[in-house]
Backbone bond lengths (Angstrom), bond angles and torsions (degrees), N, CA, C in turn:
res aa  C-N    CA-C-N  psi(-1)  N-CA   C-N-CA  omega(-1)  CA-C   N-CA-C  phi
1 M - - - 1.465 - - 1.546 107.08 -
2 T 1.301 117.74 130.22 1.491 123.84 179.41 1.518 110.70 -73.14
3 T 1.298 114.94 133.14 1.488 119.10 176.30 1.521 108.52 -107.66
4 Y 1.325 116.96 125.08 1.459 121.45 -178.77 1.528 108.95 -102.47
5 G 1.334 114.56 153.49 1.478 120.13 178.76 1.508 113.20 77.40
6 S 1.334 116.90 18.87 1.453 119.78 178.05 1.513 110.77 -74.71
7 F 1.344 116.62 154.47 1.467 120.37 177.16 1.472 110.69 -70.66
8 P 1.380 122.42 142.06 1.485 120.71 -3.89 1.478 114.11 -89.93
9 G 1.293 116.47 137.35 1.496 119.03 179.29 1.528 109.58 -80.65
10 A 1.341 119.12 -32.36 1.457 122.35 177.21 1.514 108.93 -100.83
11 R 1.283 114.97 130.26 1.490 120.49 -178.09 1.549 110.33 -129.05
12 P 1.358 113.65 85.56 1.473 118.64 177.81 1.548 114.07 -54.01
13 R 1.337 117.77 -24.78 1.453 120.84 -178.04 1.515 111.31 -63.44
14 R 1.319 119.06 -17.62 1.465 119.16 179.76 1.534 110.51 -65.38
15 L 1.338 117.41 -22.64 1.475 120.78 179.34 1.510 111.88 -92.19
16 R 1.365 115.65 12.46 1.494 119.00 178.06 1.507 111.14 -125.29
17 T 1.321 117.88 12.82 1.488 120.90 -166.21 1.524 113.74 -70.76
18 T 1.278 122.08 -32.86 1.438 125.27 -176.54 1.510 112.09 -138.88
19 P 1.346 119.81 158.48 1.439 120.31 177.68 1.525 112.65 -55.94
20 V 1.345 118.33 -39.70 1.423 121.13 -179.37 1.533 110.67 -65.58
21 M 1.304 117.81 -39.76 1.467 121.28 179.29 1.531 107.55 -66.51
22 R 1.268 119.78 -42.78 1.473 121.95 -178.73 1.482 109.50 -66.15
23 R 1.309 119.08 -38.74 1.465 122.60 177.85 1.532 110.57 -64.72
24 M 1.324 116.24 -45.28 1.472 119.05 -177.79 1.521 113.11 -60.98
25 V 1.350 118.41 -38.98 1.450 121.80 -173.49 1.508 111.59 -95.42
26 A 1.316 118.79 5.36 1.459 121.12 -176.51 1.573 108.86 -64.02
27 E 1.288 114.60 133.88 1.498 122.16 -174.75 1.564 109.69 -88.31
28 T 1.273 116.38 -23.32 1.486 122.56 -175.74 1.513 109.72 -129.12
29 R 1.332 116.91 127.56 1.447 120.11 -179.95 1.535 108.56 -128.73
30 L 1.327 115.31 137.17 1.421 121.94 171.57 1.503 112.20 -88.44
31 H 1.331 115.82 144.17 1.448 120.83 -178.67 1.543 108.04 -140.42
32 P 1.310 118.45 144.87 1.484 118.35 179.81 1.551 115.24 -50.33
33 A 1.333 116.45 -33.79 1.469 117.69 179.85 1.562 114.84 -68.62
34 D 1.344 114.98 -9.21 1.460 118.58 178.07 1.513 111.12 -72.76
35 F 1.351 118.75 -17.58 1.486 119.62 -163.35 1.502 114.99 -104.63
36 I 1.337 113.48 147.65 1.455 123.48 173.08 1.524 107.47 -126.85
37 L 1.304 118.13 131.59 1.474 123.30 -177.53 1.515 109.88 -96.23
38 P 1.398 117.51 116.86 1.472 118.08 169.18 1.552 108.98 -77.43
39 A 1.309 115.60 135.82 1.453 120.04 -177.82 1.519 111.72 -137.63
40 F 1.317 116.53 141.12 1.473 122.49 -179.56 1.508 108.73 -108.22
41 V 1.342 115.87 136.44 1.462 120.60 174.23 1.533 108.05 -127.52
42 R 1.298 113.78 128.58 1.485 121.70 -172.35 1.546 109.09 -110.76
43 E 1.289 113.56 134.44 1.445 123.46 178.01 1.487 111.25 -74.03
44 G 1.376 117.39 135.65 1.422 120.90 168.24 1.553 116.13 83.99
45 V 1.317 116.64 14.95 1.490 119.42 177.68 1.499 109.18 -111.46
46 S 1.362 115.55 146.82 1.476 119.18 -178.09 1.518 111.31 -100.75
47 E 1.351 117.40 -15.96 1.447 123.20 175.92 1.522 109.01 -132.33
48 P 1.358 117.08 153.82 1.482 119.88 176.86 1.563 107.92 -59.18
49 V 1.299 116.92 143.36 1.435 123.41 -175.80 1.571 107.18 -109.33
50 P 1.343 119.27 113.42 1.431 120.86 178.13 1.518 111.96 -60.18
51 I 1.331 117.47 142.92 1.429 122.65 174.76 1.529 108.48 -98.49
52 A 1.320 115.81 112.61 1.486 120.05 -170.77 1.507 110.95 -58.75
53 A 1.329 118.08 -40.38 1.456 120.75 -174.42 1.526 112.47 -80.38
54 M 1.371 117.12 -4.11 1.454 120.25 -179.36 1.518 107.49 -134.19
55 P 1.325 117.99 77.38 1.483 121.45 -175.25 1.533 111.11 -53.51
56 G 1.318 117.03 129.62 1.478 121.57 -178.73 1.518 114.99 93.40
57 V 1.313 117.39 -10.94 1.493 122.06 178.33 1.490 109.84 -107.84
58 V 1.327 116.48 141.46 1.467 121.00 -176.70 1.522 111.76 -128.50
59 Q 1.311 114.82 161.72 1.475 121.06 162.41 1.542 105.34 -88.41
60 H 1.327 115.52 115.13 1.444 122.21 -172.25 1.540 112.19 -77.52
61 T 1.320 115.44 153.26 1.440 122.21 159.56 1.527 106.74 -79.35
62 R 1.321 114.67 171.71 1.480 119.61 174.87 1.508 110.60 -58.76
63 D 1.333 115.99 -44.51 1.447 120.95 -178.49 1.530 113.56 -67.58
64 S 1.347 116.14 -44.79 1.462 118.99 -179.59 1.529 111.60 -68.83
65 L 1.347 117.06 -28.55 1.474 119.53 175.79 1.527 109.14 -66.62
66 K 1.331 119.09 -42.16 1.455 120.03 179.78 1.542 110.00 -62.84
67 K 1.313 116.89 -37.28 1.476 120.73 177.27 1.545 109.27 -64.28
68 A 1.334 116.92 -42.37 1.446 120.77 -179.40 1.515 111.71 -63.81
69 A 1.363 114.95 -37.04 1.451 120.37 178.95 1.523 108.97 -67.72
70 A 1.323 118.50 -41.52 1.524 121.42 178.96 1.544 107.61 -64.16
71 E 1.287 120.63 -39.30 1.440 123.20 179.51 1.537 110.74 -65.06
72 A 1.337 115.25 -38.50 1.443 120.54 178.55 1.554 110.55 -63.47
73 V 1.354 116.68 -41.51 1.468 120.93 175.98 1.519 110.32 -59.92
74 A 1.322 117.51 -47.75 1.469 122.36 -176.95 1.529 110.58 -64.48
75 A 1.363 117.59 -30.07 1.451 119.97 179.63 1.512 111.86 -80.21
76 G 1.323 118.37 -13.13 1.448 120.81 178.64 1.506 116.96 86.61
77 I 1.328 118.35 13.46 1.465 119.14 178.22 1.553 110.29 -76.38
78 S 1.291 114.42 167.67 1.475 116.78 -169.63 1.497 114.36 -92.24
79 G 1.347 119.26 -30.28 1.433 118.96 -173.70 1.489 114.09 -154.80
80 I 1.358 116.16 168.22 1.467 123.91 172.58 1.487 106.72 -132.91
81 M 1.319 116.90 128.63 1.476 122.96 178.37 1.506 106.70 -104.27
82 L 1.386 115.50 120.82 1.425 120.49 -173.37 1.563 112.14 -101.39
83 F 1.317 113.98 136.11 1.404 122.85 175.67 1.594 107.93 -121.73
84 G 1.304 115.33 124.89 1.454 119.00 -179.25 1.551 112.79 -95.89
85 V 1.309 115.06 139.81 1.461 121.82 -179.96 1.518 107.47 -120.07
86 P 1.350 118.78 97.91 1.435 121.65 -176.47 1.579 110.04 -77.01
87 E 1.359 114.43 165.85 1.415 121.01 173.99 1.577 106.19 -61.79
88 E 1.319 114.05 143.55 1.463 120.77 -177.34 1.515 112.57 -56.92
89 S 1.307 115.82 -36.53 1.490 120.35 -175.57 1.513 111.15 -70.65
90 K 1.338 118.60 -15.71 1.465 120.67 -179.22 1.500 113.79 -92.07
91 K 1.318 118.09 -10.50 1.457 120.56 177.31 1.514 110.07 -69.01
92 D 1.341 115.50 148.16 1.468 119.30 176.43 1.503 107.79 -149.62
93 A 1.328 116.58 -174.58 1.446 121.13 -174.46 1.500 114.53 -66.43
94 V 1.351 117.10 -25.97 1.434 120.02 -176.50 1.555 114.59 -111.68
95 G 1.319 113.78 6.23 1.492 118.61 175.22 1.516 113.27 70.42
96 T 1.320 115.84 47.22 1.489 118.53 -174.84 1.500 114.22 -56.15
97 P 1.366 121.36 -34.32 1.430 116.82 -179.78 1.519 114.47 -63.75
98 G 1.334 116.11 -16.11 1.476 120.37 -178.23 1.535 110.61 -74.91
99 T 1.338 118.72 -19.31 1.465 119.46 179.57 1.535 112.31 -119.96
100 D 1.294 115.81 1.49 1.484 121.44 175.27 1.545 108.64 -75.47
101 P 1.317 119.99 119.88 1.455 121.00 177.72 1.512 112.37 -53.91
102 D 1.322 119.11 -24.49 1.447 123.29 178.18 1.525 111.86 -101.05
103 G 1.338 118.93 12.10 1.410 121.66 173.14 1.530 111.25 -65.32
104 I 1.291 117.27 156.73 1.493 119.61 -171.08 1.503 111.81 -59.73
105 L 1.293 119.51 -37.45 1.480 119.40 -177.78 1.528 110.73 -67.38
106 Q 1.312 116.93 -43.02 1.462 120.94 179.85 1.521 110.29 -65.63
107 V 1.353 116.57 -40.31 1.469 118.93 176.42 1.505 112.49 -60.73
108 A 1.370 112.88 -42.34 1.451 118.45 -179.65 1.510 112.41 -65.14
109 L 1.326 117.42 -39.76 1.447 122.77 178.15 1.545 109.11 -59.91
110 R 1.304 117.86 -43.07 1.465 118.27 179.31 1.553 109.64 -69.12
111 D 1.301 117.80 -40.01 1.477 120.19 176.40 1.530 111.17 -55.62
112 V 1.315 115.97 -50.95 1.482 119.63 -173.40 1.528 110.24 -68.95
113 R 1.334 117.80 -41.03 1.464 117.53 177.91 1.520 110.56 -62.65
114 A 1.366 118.35 -37.37 1.450 120.60 178.47 1.525 109.92 -65.90
115 E 1.305 118.71 -30.90 1.459 123.60 -177.20 1.533 110.82 -78.67
116 V 1.319 118.78 -45.61 1.455 121.41 -170.32 1.518 115.06 -115.04
117 G 1.334 117.42 -9.58 1.443 119.62 179.57 1.517 112.22 58.80
118 D 1.322 115.24 -125.43 1.460 121.12 179.09 1.563 112.35 -103.40
119 E 1.315 116.80 13.31 1.440 118.66 179.76 1.508 113.73 -77.67
120 L 1.338 116.26 -13.25 1.458 122.88 179.43 1.523 106.08 -140.44
121 L 1.330 117.00 136.66 1.463 119.32 174.55 1.542 108.77 -71.67
122 V 1.281 114.85 117.86 1.473 121.41 179.57 1.546 107.06 -93.61
123 M 1.345 113.49 116.28 1.447 121.53 -174.88 1.513 110.99 -115.31
124 S 1.316 118.72 150.81 1.409 120.63 -177.00 1.509 111.08 -130.73
125 D 1.334 117.66 133.89 1.418 122.13 174.98 1.549 106.98 -71.44
126 L 1.339 114.74 126.99 1.427 121.43 -177.45 1.559 107.52 -109.95
127 C 1.328 115.53 88.41 1.456 120.02 -176.96 1.535 108.27 -163.80
128 L 1.305 116.37 161.36 1.454 121.72 -173.97 1.521 115.02 -99.86
129 D 1.331 117.61 -6.43 1.459 118.82 -168.15 1.544 112.21 -64.39
130 E 1.316 117.19 -31.60 1.481 118.23 179.54 1.504 112.64 -73.20
131 T 1.338 117.01 -19.24 1.488 120.36 -168.53 1.513 114.15 -112.90
132 T 1.352 118.23 -5.45 1.435 119.28 179.10 1.511 111.70 -96.82
133 D 1.345 116.28 148.58 1.439 120.18 -179.32 1.544 113.40 -74.44
134 H 1.320 115.24 -14.93 1.466 120.59 178.25 1.547 111.74 -98.95
135 G 1.318 116.23 -10.67 1.457 120.21 173.10 1.498 116.73 82.33
136 H 1.354 117.37 -0.06 1.477 118.07 178.27 1.524 111.33 -83.40
137 C 1.324 113.98 163.67 1.474 121.11 -175.65 1.559 111.84 -80.31
138 G 1.357 118.87 3.91 1.386 120.78 179.29 1.500 110.35 -152.60
139 V 1.312 116.51 -177.15 1.449 123.13 178.37 1.574 107.79 -84.12
140 L 1.337 116.20 152.56 1.434 123.34 -175.55 1.508 111.48 -101.13
141 D 1.330 118.26 147.84 1.435 122.81 171.86 1.493 111.43 -87.23
142 S 1.324 117.67 -175.16 1.480 121.07 -174.19 1.524 113.34 -65.83
143 Q 1.344 116.56 -16.59 1.459 120.83 179.40 1.506 111.13 -102.77
144 G 1.317 119.16 12.01 1.460 122.26 178.44 1.487 116.32 77.70
145 R 1.342 117.48 14.44 1.424 122.10 179.71 1.549 108.21 -94.99
146 V 1.375 116.57 150.24 1.475 119.34 177.63 1.565 108.34 -70.51
147 D 1.285 115.87 119.70 1.472 123.45 179.50 1.508 110.49 -85.47
148 N 1.348 115.46 106.19 1.510 120.49 -171.61 1.511 109.33 -57.60
149 D 1.316 116.82 -54.54 1.496 119.55 -167.47 1.504 111.78 -73.73
150 A 1.362 117.44 -33.91 1.439 118.96 174.29 1.513 112.20 -67.21
151 T 1.313 116.48 -32.87 1.445 121.71 175.15 1.532 112.18 -65.89
152 L 1.294 116.02 -37.41 1.491 120.38 177.29 1.521 112.14 -58.46
153 E 1.307 115.04 -37.06 1.476 117.87 177.46 1.507 111.64 -64.17
154 R 1.299 116.89 -37.91 1.456 120.45 177.69 1.559 109.82 -69.69
155 Y 1.334 117.31 -38.21 1.437 119.24 178.37 1.493 112.55 -63.61
156 A 1.337 117.96 -37.37 1.456 121.97 176.30 1.492 112.05 -57.81
157 E 1.410 116.16 -45.86 1.431 120.66 177.28 1.497 112.00 -62.82
158 M 1.316 116.69 -45.04 1.483 121.65 177.53 1.522 111.86 -54.63
159 A 1.355 115.05 -45.84 1.472 117.45 -176.43 1.498 111.21 -60.53
160 Q 1.349 116.03 -36.23 1.462 118.21 -174.85 1.488 110.18 -75.08
161 V 1.357 119.60 -41.88 1.440 121.00 179.48 1.546 112.27 -69.16
162 Q 1.351 115.67 -33.12 1.467 117.95 176.77 1.512 111.89 -67.93
163 A 1.348 115.48 -39.77 1.440 119.59 176.18 1.518 111.12 -62.71
164 D 1.294 117.00 -45.80 1.465 123.07 178.87 1.514 111.47 -59.24
165 A 1.382 115.65 -33.29 1.450 121.08 -179.19 1.538 114.54 -78.30
166 G 1.359 113.70 -12.79 1.490 116.32 175.63 1.477 117.44 121.71
167 A 1.306 118.12 6.03 1.474 119.67 -178.60 1.524 112.15 -65.97
168 H 1.316 117.27 127.10 1.457 119.16 171.43 1.545 111.41 -75.38
169 V 1.327 113.43 -33.68 1.468 121.96 -173.41 1.531 108.20 -135.90
170 V 1.349 116.98 135.90 1.498 118.98 173.08 1.483 106.44 -112.41
171 G 1.355 114.49 146.65 1.450 119.74 -175.75 1.578 109.33 -123.16
172 P 1.316 118.49 87.31 1.490 120.69 177.67 1.503 106.82 -65.52
173 S 1.358 116.68 116.83 1.459 120.30 -173.07 1.528 115.02 -117.83
174 G 1.319 116.08 1.68 1.507 118.64 -172.08 1.482 116.04 -79.02
175 M 1.336 119.28 -6.83 1.449 122.72 -179.01 1.523 113.94 60.75
176 M 1.306 117.91 34.96 1.442 120.62 172.01 1.487 109.71 -83.33
177 D 1.314 117.05 142.19 1.473 120.66 177.08 1.514 109.75 -64.08
178 G 1.340 117.89 127.38 1.473 122.00 176.78 1.492 114.20 87.97
179 Q 1.371 119.71 5.12 1.433 121.02 -171.63 1.536 113.83 -65.46
180 V 1.362 116.15 -33.34 1.467 116.51 -176.68 1.541 111.77 -70.55
181 G 1.382 114.91 -41.25 1.446 120.58 178.86 1.512 112.12 -61.67
182 V 1.339 116.76 -42.97 1.444 122.20 -178.99 1.524 110.39 -65.08
183 V 1.328 116.79 -45.71 1.452 119.81 179.90 1.523 111.84 -63.57
184 R 1.335 115.36 -40.26 1.478 119.62 179.76 1.559 108.89 -60.94
185 D 1.328 114.32 -47.91 1.504 117.49 179.78 1.537 111.30 -61.86
186 A 1.311 117.35 -39.58 1.449 119.88 -177.37 1.551 110.48 -65.89
187 L 1.316 115.06 -40.36 1.462 117.81 178.28 1.527 111.96 -68.91
188 D 1.273 117.14 -40.83 1.480 120.38 179.41 1.525 111.89 -65.52
189 Q 1.302 115.42 -31.89 1.484 118.70 -177.91 1.510 111.40 -67.94
190 I 1.332 120.74 -21.75 1.432 122.19 178.13 1.550 110.56 -106.68
191 G 1.296 115.93 19.15 1.446 120.73 178.01 1.518 114.39 70.75
192 R 1.326 119.44 27.69 1.446 120.62 178.62 1.544 110.75 -110.23
193 E 1.315 112.81 56.11 1.476 118.75 175.10 1.504 110.85 -65.11
194 D 1.344 116.36 -18.37 1.486 122.44 -178.86 1.550 113.97 -74.10
195 V 1.304 116.50 -19.69 1.476 120.43 -177.70 1.515 110.33 -80.23
196 S 1.315 117.99 125.85 1.427 122.40 -175.63 1.556 109.72 -88.49
197 I 1.357 113.87 158.97 1.426 121.34 175.43 1.498 110.92 -115.05
198 L 1.329 115.26 118.55 1.452 120.71 172.70 1.542 106.28 -98.48
199 A 1.329 115.98 100.15 1.472 119.73 -173.81 1.472 111.95 -79.14
200 Y 1.346 116.47 126.40 1.449 120.96 167.71 1.492 108.27 -75.84
201 T 1.360 113.94 79.83 1.447 123.43 -170.69 1.520 111.99 -70.81
202 V 1.378 113.38 -47.49 1.445 121.50 -176.38 1.532 105.49 -116.58
203 K 1.306 115.64 110.95 1.477 117.70 179.22 1.596 106.12 -139.47
204 Y 1.337 114.59 111.08 1.411 118.90 -174.85 1.521 111.08 -91.50
205 S 1.304 117.52 150.84 1.434 123.22 173.89 1.567 109.00 -76.58
206 S 1.325 112.66 94.45 1.433 119.68 -164.02 1.546 113.65 -114.99
207 A 1.315 116.99 142.28 1.472 120.69 173.82 1.508 111.48 -68.28
208 F 1.361 118.14 -17.02 1.428 120.25 -176.99 1.557 112.70 -78.06
209 F 1.341 117.10 -3.29 1.466 119.30 173.61 1.510 113.42 -76.69
210 G 1.332 118.58 -8.60 1.456 121.88 -172.60 1.546 115.81 -44.29
211 P 1.325 118.68 -57.33 1.475 118.15 -179.10 1.507 115.50 -59.07
212 F 1.336 116.14 -29.92 1.481 121.28 -178.36 1.502 110.52 -60.74
213 R 1.332 116.15 -32.69 1.476 117.61 -177.18 1.509 111.49 -65.09
214 E 1.358 116.29 -34.97 1.461 117.11 173.78 1.520 111.19 -69.45
215 A 1.321 115.02 -35.49 1.491 118.66 -178.03 1.496 112.81 -62.09
216 V 1.332 117.50 -36.57 1.499 120.41 -178.75 1.519 111.93 -101.85
217 G 1.330 119.10 7.93 1.449 120.32 -179.01 1.506 114.14 59.45
218 S 1.342 117.70 42.69 1.423 124.43 -171.04 1.556 109.74 -62.59
219 S 1.343 114.53 139.44 1.421 121.34 175.27 1.514 112.68 -100.15
220 L 1.331 117.17 12.28 1.458 122.87 -173.85 1.517 113.90 -62.93
221 K 1.288 114.86 132.44 1.442 122.93 165.89 1.548 107.69 -121.18
222 G 1.328 117.18 129.25 1.467 118.97 -173.86 1.465 110.68 100.33
223 D 1.315 115.91 -147.18 1.495 120.47 -176.04 1.532 109.52 -143.88
224 R 1.351 114.49 179.93 1.439 119.77 -177.09 1.567 109.92 -118.98
225 K 1.315 117.27 29.44 1.426 121.11 -174.55 1.525 115.10 -70.52
226 T 1.316 118.03 -12.32 1.488 117.99 176.93 1.517 112.01 -83.56
227 Y 1.366 118.65 -8.97 1.457 117.84 178.25 1.514 111.47 -129.75
228 Q 1.342 120.35 -34.48 1.441 118.81 173.05 1.529 109.76 -79.66
229 Q 1.364 116.22 158.85 1.457 119.41 -171.28 1.473 115.72 -79.15
230 D 1.349 114.50 155.00 1.449 122.16 179.71 1.518 108.67 -79.80
231 P 1.317 116.07 124.78 1.499 119.66 -179.06 1.520 114.04 -57.85
232 A 1.317 120.89 -16.21 1.400 121.54 176.36 1.518 115.91 -77.00
233 N 1.334 116.68 -11.65 1.508 120.47 -170.55 1.557 109.25 -105.07
234 A 1.372 112.18 142.40 1.449 118.60 174.58 1.510 112.28 -120.64
235 R 1.342 118.54 -45.68 1.456 122.52 179.11 1.552 111.46 -55.68
236 E 1.310 112.54 -36.52 1.461 118.82 179.77 1.535 112.95 -53.41
237 S 1.322 115.41 -37.04 1.488 121.62 178.63 1.541 112.31 -61.41
238 L 1.326 115.52 -37.90 1.443 120.16 179.82 1.518 110.03 -70.03
239 R 1.315 118.12 -33.07 1.406 121.30 176.13 1.535 110.92 -66.98
240 E 1.312 116.03 -46.05 1.468 121.21 174.63 1.527 111.85 -56.60
241 L 1.321 114.38 -40.60 1.487 120.63 -178.22 1.565 108.94 -64.52
242 A 1.281 116.15 -46.94 1.523 118.19 179.82 1.514 111.61 -60.31
243 L 1.276 115.59 -40.56 1.510 120.42 -179.58 1.540 110.37 -65.41
244 D 1.318 115.80 -46.79 1.495 118.09 -179.32 1.536 112.27 -63.48
245 L 1.289 116.54 -40.02 1.483 118.06 177.20 1.509 111.94 -64.80
246 E 1.303 116.53 -41.29 1.435 121.29 178.18 1.536 110.88 -62.50
247 E 1.299 117.30 -34.99 1.448 121.51 179.71 1.528 116.31 -80.61
248 G 1.373 115.03 -8.09 1.444 118.19 173.69 1.512 117.90 110.29
249 A 1.320 116.31 21.27 1.511 119.20 177.48 1.520 110.06 -62.95
250 D 1.307 117.65 134.96 1.465 122.38 175.90 1.506 111.97 -86.71
251 M 1.346 116.33 -31.95 1.479 123.59 178.42 1.510 106.99 -142.15
252 V 1.317 117.41 155.15 1.426 120.59 -179.28 1.531 111.23 -127.47
253 M 1.340 115.34 151.41 1.459 118.88 -171.85 1.561 108.89 -125.89
254 V 1.330 114.21 146.97 1.455 122.43 166.18 1.515 107.99 -114.59
255 K 1.351 115.61 130.06 1.483 122.05 -174.96 1.483 110.37 -146.89
256 P 1.287 121.07 124.29 1.501 131.40 -0.77 1.533 109.97 -69.49
257 A 1.319 114.11 173.14 1.474 120.33 -176.66 1.541 110.28 -95.83
258 G 1.332 116.68 -67.52 1.410 121.43 -171.98 1.517 118.49 -53.91
259 P 1.341 119.59 -44.61 1.470 119.18 -179.27 1.541 111.76 -77.65
260 Y 1.293 119.69 -5.43 1.444 124.77 -175.55 1.521 114.89 -123.67
261 L 1.299 118.08 31.68 1.450 120.64 -176.36 1.522 109.98 -63.53
262 D 1.310 119.39 -29.90 1.465 120.56 176.75 1.506 111.17 -64.10
263 I 1.325 115.91 -37.56 1.495 117.80 176.63 1.519 111.29 -72.07
264 L 1.305 117.26 -36.23 1.447 119.95 178.10 1.545 110.23 -62.65
265 V 1.291 119.69 -40.93 1.446 122.21 176.93 1.493 109.26 -59.19
266 R 1.345 117.66 -48.05 1.482 120.60 -176.48 1.556 110.83 -63.15
267 V 1.305 116.93 -40.64 1.442 120.65 -179.77 1.514 110.50 -67.00
268 A 1.323 116.44 -45.65 1.446 119.79 -179.75 1.521 113.60 -62.85
269 D 1.318 116.86 -33.91 1.478 120.31 179.21 1.538 111.85 -76.33
270 A 1.335 116.81 -14.50 1.469 119.32 -172.05 1.543 112.33 -98.49
271 V 1.346 119.62 -13.40 1.401 119.38 -168.74 1.520 112.72 -126.22
272 D 1.359 115.93 165.44 1.467 122.62 174.02 1.486 110.25 -121.14
273 V 1.343 118.40 23.01 1.485 121.39 173.99 1.506 105.19 -111.03
274 P 1.317 119.37 163.75 1.435 122.56 179.01 1.560 111.94 -60.52
275 V 1.282 116.56 137.60 1.444 122.87 -178.76 1.554 107.70 -111.31
276 V 1.343 116.51 129.45 1.398 124.01 -177.79 1.511 110.42 -118.25
277 A 1.328 119.20 144.91 1.477 120.66 173.14 1.508 108.21 -126.52
278 Y 1.341 115.61 146.94 1.448 121.83 -177.44 1.531 106.02 -111.88
279 Q 1.334 115.11 112.02 1.480 121.57 172.77 1.539 107.12 -81.57
280 I 1.302 117.37 102.04 1.426 121.02 -162.83 1.540 113.49 -85.00
281 S 1.348 113.31 -179.40 1.468 118.03 -170.21 1.530 113.38 -59.73
282 G 1.295 117.63 -42.11 1.475 118.89 -179.80 1.533 112.38 -64.42
283 E 1.309 117.33 -35.76 1.432 121.53 176.39 1.534 109.99 -61.58
284 Y 1.314 114.82 -45.71 1.469 121.79 178.10 1.525 110.21 -62.55
285 S 1.279 117.35 -50.55 1.470 121.96 -172.77 1.506 110.99 -64.38
286 M 1.314 117.97 -36.53 1.483 119.17 179.73 1.516 112.64 -62.54
287 V 1.340 115.44 -42.25 1.509 118.99 178.76 1.510 108.40 -67.92
288 E 1.307 119.00 -45.57 1.523 119.98 -178.55 1.519 109.56 -64.11
289 A 1.299 120.90 -38.50 1.441 121.80 -179.47 1.541 112.69 -68.63
290 A 1.356 114.19 -45.57 1.465 117.56 178.03 1.547 110.11 -64.95
291 A 1.269 119.58 -36.45 1.475 122.00 179.58 1.519 110.29 -68.97
292 E 1.334 117.10 -39.31 1.438 119.95 177.75 1.525 113.08 -61.05
293 K 1.369 115.13 -32.57 1.466 122.13 177.44 1.526 110.00 -77.62
294 G 1.322 119.91 -10.19 1.443 122.50 -176.72 1.531 112.86 77.86
295 W 1.320 116.15 21.05 1.457 119.64 -177.54 1.525 112.54 -87.69
296 I 1.324 118.38 -23.06 1.447 122.39 -179.03 1.521 107.64 -138.57
297 D 1.354 117.62 160.35 1.429 121.45 172.23 1.530 107.62 -83.63
298 R 1.317 117.48 113.86 1.407 121.72 -173.66 1.482 116.02 -56.85
299 D 1.358 118.51 -52.02 1.445 120.60 -175.40 1.505 112.23 -66.90
300 Q 1.328 117.18 -37.19 1.471 117.89 177.74 1.518 112.28 -68.83
301 A 1.349 115.38 -37.02 1.469 120.00 178.67 1.525 111.27 -63.34
302 I 1.350 115.46 -44.49 1.437 118.87 179.11 1.529 112.18 -57.93
303 L 1.330 115.60 -49.22 1.473 119.38 -178.91 1.527 111.15 -65.76
304 E 1.350 117.67 -34.33 1.436 119.73 179.00 1.521 113.51 -66.80
305 T 1.322 115.04 -40.72 1.457 118.42 179.32 1.528 111.55 -68.29
306 L 1.340 117.02 -39.86 1.434 119.81 178.36 1.523 112.75 -68.90
307 T 1.321 115.57 -38.92 1.502 119.38 176.28 1.511 111.66 -62.72
308 G 1.295 117.07 -40.11 1.441 121.04 177.16 1.507 112.46 -62.63
309 I 1.328 117.52 -40.40 1.470 120.06 179.02 1.526 109.10 -65.28
310 K 1.313 116.23 -46.28 1.482 117.56 -179.81 1.504 111.58 -65.64
311 R 1.334 117.36 -40.45 1.459 121.36 179.79 1.508 111.43 -59.37
312 A 1.355 116.49 -33.53 1.473 121.28 179.73 1.510 113.31 -74.53
313 G 1.350 117.00 -10.92 1.487 118.75 174.51 1.475 118.99 127.84
314 A 1.377 116.58 2.18 1.452 118.09 179.57 1.551 109.95 -78.65
315 Q 1.296 116.20 127.95 1.456 122.04 174.34 1.532 109.14 -77.39
316 N 1.335 117.03 -38.36 1.414 120.84 -179.44 1.527 109.46 -133.15
317 I 1.331 117.82 151.48 1.429 122.35 -175.96 1.536 111.40 -132.51
318 L 1.337 115.92 123.31 1.486 119.15 169.11 1.528 106.50 -80.75
319 T 1.294 115.02 123.58 1.447 120.87 179.97 1.555 111.03 -149.43
320 Y 1.292 117.83 141.29 1.443 120.92 179.25 1.534 111.59 -70.54
321 W 1.311 116.47 -13.28 1.460 121.37 175.53 1.534 112.61 -92.27
322 A 1.301 118.64 10.64 1.470 122.32 -171.00 1.539 113.52 -51.05
323 T 1.340 114.61 -57.38 1.461 118.94 -175.62 1.538 110.89 -67.11
324 E 1.276 117.13 -42.87 1.491 120.88 -179.05 1.509 109.47 -61.25
325 V 1.332 118.26 -48.15 1.517 119.21 -178.62 1.503 110.15 -66.85
326 A 1.352 117.83 -41.99 1.456 119.13 -179.94 1.545 111.37 -59.83
327 Q 1.330 115.57 -39.88 1.471 118.29 179.70 1.570 110.92 -62.89
328 K 1.289 115.26 -38.94 1.473 118.09 -178.88 1.499 109.60 -71.84
329 L 1.374 117.24 -38.33 1.489 119.04 -179.98 1.542 110.91 -65.32
330 R 1.344 117.40 -31.15 1.448 119.98 179.05 1.474 113.52 -77.61
């Protein structure tokens, strides 16, 4: 005799039966427009320089950077975030290359804008760590501490020269108190109300930044724990968020992404502006290293990490795989 209504009555597996079924009911989808490519350009090199700690990523020449930007346009991604690496001899205590119109970042911004126009959002890292001989994100006082307010004056200058060089979006990343408001005022003073601010709102003092320091030729000795956030804290991020929005941030960022998905969820739930997450160098390098060892499936792992970041609430993701993944999605 047939028994009806036996357990289990609900069978969620019916929605997982075939690839087409799983695709149809997927709650989170990646799209090329989700992605922003971080890119490094190094002064004084004639060929791209591989970054040992980030297999597949290079310090670009001016020409290879233009090619990468064109590839990003063809792949359909939304933006490129530029980091300039000046010659070591040009670094100084106040990060002069960061405000020199002929500094490598400003030159690269002009190059990329000439190459892609408005087909790609050209974004610039607004920070001093790549340009100072001490490697900190700001200028130092007489006791060797990062001077918040003196640093803000430098950030204001940087914002203006980056806008003049062609940046659509500036990304103040140094975690100085008041940085978003100062940058907004500086841009408005020169009539650049059109330039957006992507605020590095949540930026933790993370071990996962390690490979990035090679990528930008960092001169840092010590750490950045007096200005980047303590990984133990969560509520602090919401305070930073409220301050950045009050100061005029157009978009907000959580960085790193993967180790801080809980923070990303809280930020995304709290705001009505675009939320961005940065999948940083260490996150990239771990996947590449494990895949090279044959311990994980590289392509699946990449998509899984990016899907998790988007599922947690990121509208856009900075990732070193941006162009590669976008090409595959298309």
